[in-house]
C-alpha positions in Angstrom: 141.2 63.0 65.4 139.8 60.7 68.1 139.5 57.1 66.9 136.5 55.3 68.3 134.8 51.7 67.2 131.1 52.4 66.5 129.9 49.3 66.3 130.5 46.7 68.9 127.6 43.7 70.8 128.8 42.3 74.3 127.2 39.4 75.5 123.8 41.5 76.8 123.1 40.9 72.6 121.9 37.1 71.8 124.6 36.5 69.8 127.1 38.4 71.7 130.2 36.6 73.7 132.4 39.0 75.7 131.1 40.4 78.5 131.2 44.5 78.6 134.7 44.6 80.8 136.1 42.3 78.4 135.3 45.0 75.6 136.4 48.2 77.2 139.9 46.6 77.9 140.1 45.0 74.4 139.3 49.3 73.3 141.7 50.4 75.4 144.5 48.2 74.3 144.0 48.7 71.2 144.7 52.6 71.4 141.2 53.5 70.5 139.8 57.0 72.6 136.3 55.2 72.8 133.8 52.8 71.9 130.4 52.2 71.0 128.0 49.5 72.8 125.2 48.7 70.6 123.7 45.3 71.7 120.2 43.8 69.7 117.3 45.8 71.1 118.5 46.9 74.6 120.3 49.4 75.4 121.3 47.8 78.9 125.0 47.2 77.7 125.5 50.6 77.0 124.1 51.7 80.4 126.2 48.7 82.3 129.6 50.2 80.2 128.8 54.2 81.8 128.8 52.5 84.9 132.3 50.4 85.0 134.5 52.5 82.2 136.3 54.5 84.8 137.3 51.1 86.9 137.7 49.0 83.8 139.4 51.4 81.2 139.9 55.1 82.5 139.9 57.7 80.3 137.6 55.6 77.6 135.0 57.4 76.2 131.9 54.9 76.4 129.0 55.8 73.8 125.9 54.0 75.1 123.8 53.1 71.8 121.6 50.5 70.5 121.0 48.5 67.3 116.9 48.3 67.0 115.4 46.0 64.5 112.8 47.9 62.7 110.5 46.5 60.0 112.7 46.8 57.2 116.1 46.6 58.7 118.2 47.4 61.1 119.0 50.6 62.4 122.2 51.9 65.2 120.9 54.7 67.7 124.1 56.3 69.2 123.8 58.5 72.2 120.9 57.1 74.4 119.9 54.7 77.5 116.8 54.6 77.2 115.0 51.3 75.2 113.2 52.0 71.8 110.5 49.2 70.6 111.4 46.9 68.5 109.5 46.0 65.5 108.3 49.3 64.3 108.6 51.3 61.0 111.7 53.1 60.0 109.8 56.3 60.3 108.4 55.8 63.6 111.9 54.4 65.1 114.0 57.4 63.8 110.9 59.6 65.7 111.5 57.8 68.7 115.1 57.8 68.1 115.3 62.0 68.1 113.0 62.5 71.3 115.3 60.8 72.8 118.4 63.0 71.2 119.9 59.9 69.3 122.3 60.1 66.7 121.0 57.7 63.9 123.4 55.2 61.9 122.7 53.1 58.8 124.8 49.4 59.3 125.6 47.9 56.7 123.1 49.1 54.6 121.1 46.7 51.7 123.1 44.0 52.8 119.4 41.9 53.0 120.9 38.8 54.5 122.2 40.4 57.8 118.8 43.0 58.0 120.3 45.8 56.1 117.9 48.6 54.9 118.5 51.7 52.1 119.3 54.1 53.8 116.6 56.9 54.7 116.7 60.5 53.7 116.7 61.4 57.8 119.0 59.5 59.3 122.7 60.8 60.4 124.8 58.6 59.0 126.1 55.2 57.3 128.3 52.8 57.1 130.5 52.8 54.6 133.2 49.9 55.9 131.7 46.9 58.2 134.4 44.3 59.2 132.5 41.2 58.8 131.8 41.3 55.5 134.1 38.4 53.7 133.9 40.3 50.5 134.5 43.9 50.0 131.8 44.4 47.2 129.1 45.8 49.9 130.8 48.1 51.4 132.1 49.4 48.2 128.4 50.1 47.5 127.9 51.4 50.3 130.5 53.8 50.3 129.2 54.9 46.7 125.7 55.8 47.9 127.0 57.7 51.0 129.6 59.4 48.7 126.6 60.5 46.1 124.5 61.6 49.5 127.4 63.7 50.1 126.3 61.9 54.3 128.8 61.4 56.8 130.5 58.4 56.7 131.3 55.5 59.0 133.0 52.2 59.8 132.4 49.8 62.4 133.7 46.5 63.6 130.1 44.4 64.5 132.5 43.1 66.6 130.5 40.3 68.6 133.8 39.5 70.5 136.7 41.1 72.4 139.2 40.2 70.3 137.4 42.5 67.1 136.6 45.3 68.4 139.0 47.9 66.9 139.0 46.0 63.4 137.2 48.8 61.5 138.0 52.5 63.6 135.7 55.5 62.8 138.3 59.0 63.3 136.7 61.9 64.5 137.4 65.5 65.0 135.7 66.2 68.1 136.6 67.5 71.5 137.1 64.3 74.0 133.3 64.4 75.5 131.0 62.0 74.2 128.1 64.9 73.2 131.4 66.4 70.5 132.0 63.3 68.9 128.5 62.5 68.6 128.2 66.3 66.9 131.5 65.4 64.8 129.6 62.7 63.5 126.5 63.8 62.6 128.8 66.9 60.8 130.6 64.6 58.7 133.6 65.3 60.2 135.1 61.4 60.2 137.7 59.5 57.9 138.0 55.6 58.1 140.3 52.4 59.0 139.6 49.1 58.5 141.3 45.9 59.0 138.5 42.9 58.0 137.8 40.3 60.3 139.5 36.7 59.7 137.5 34.4 58.0 137.6 31.9 60.8 136.2 33.7 63.6 133.4 34.8 60.7 132.6 31.3 60.2 133.1 30.5 63.7 130.1 32.9 64.3 127.8 32.1 61.8 128.2 27.8 63.0 127.3 29.6 66.2 124.1 31.2 64.9 122.7 28.2 62.9 123.1 25.8 66.3 121.4 28.7 68.0 118.3 28.9 65.7 118.6 25.0 65.6 118.2 24.6 68.9 115.4 27.6 69.0 113.5 25.4 66.2 113.7 22.0 68.3 112.0 23.5 71.2 108.6 24.7 69.5 
């Protein structure tokens, strides 16, 4: 079983605090086999990670991806290096992701305050554990829905800083290459290992987000 963090943001995201290099080093130090770089509405972080991983963290498997903003909420698309326009319908976003060969994951499903959506029928997997929940109810409910649908279940730290990488790990029965890992996700050959984001870090990140919104509003 290979150990992956499938939901990580770098400073290519507006709310990301760590460089790609810092994230890759952290993933390697925590014994992960790989990491997915899923910045908001851009694959630039994932593309850059592919360029530097051999120098920064030899042997680590990088999955480039994106957390794309649709009209109904966020979708993660893994295994792509081409951007998908944000703001489209879920149906059109999924269609665009399929054309690029992406593996589609619903992050933090049904959590409206965090742009979560109901799980569509034509996705590959959904998060049943996101380490940024302070309470376990949303993870519990997501797990029940995924179990009832007999879908592939994954976890993600949703890390926005390097210190949080590896707080939620998906173990995948696959060979040591990206295509085999993505196929393992699609086929449900996964197991979850979890640890919560510390409350102090979560509150700090929320505070930074509100400061950023207030500054943006003040410039209007």
